[in-house]
C-alpha positions in Angstrom: 0.0 0.0 0.0 1.3 3.5 -0.9 1.0 6.6 1.2 -1.9 8.9 0.7 0.3 11.7 -0.7 1.8 9.3 -3.4 0.4 7.9 -6.6 1.5 5.2 -9.0 2.0 5.6 -12.7 2.6 3.3 -15.6 4.9 4.2 -18.5 5.9 2.4 -21.7 9.7 2.6 -22.5 11.9 1.0 -25.0 13.8 -2.2 -24.1 17.0 -0.3 -24.6 16.1 2.3 -22.0 14.9 -0.4 -19.6 18.2 -2.2 -20.1 20.1 1.0 -19.2 17.9 1.6 -16.2 18.5 -1.9 -14.9 22.3 -1.6 -15.4 22.4 1.8 -13.6 20.1 0.6 -10.8 22.3 -2.5 -10.2 25.4 -0.3 -10.1 23.7 2.0 -7.5 22.3 -0.9 -5.6 18.7 0.3 -5.9 15.5 -0.8 -7.7 14.6 0.5 -11.1 11.6 2.3 -9.7 13.7 4.0 -7.1 16.2 5.0 -9.7 13.5 6.5 -11.9 12.1 8.4 -8.9 15.6 9.8 -8.2 16.1 10.8 -11.9 12.7 12.6 -11.9 13.4 14.4 -8.6 16.8 15.5 -9.9 15.3 16.8 -13.1 12.7 18.9 -11.2 15.2 19.8 -8.4 12.8 18.3 -5.8 14.4 17.6 -2.4 13.0 15.3 0.3 11.4 17.1 3.1 13.5 16.8 6.2 
């Protein structure tokens, strides 16, 4: 179950992008979903609330 302030999305990406995401996620020892969230937050310059 996800938190009330969060939402899930579904996206369609190429197999090549997926492969690259998997490789980078493994290198960073994180899930692909977590990596994508990190990329989106960096793009929009969003920081975690402390």
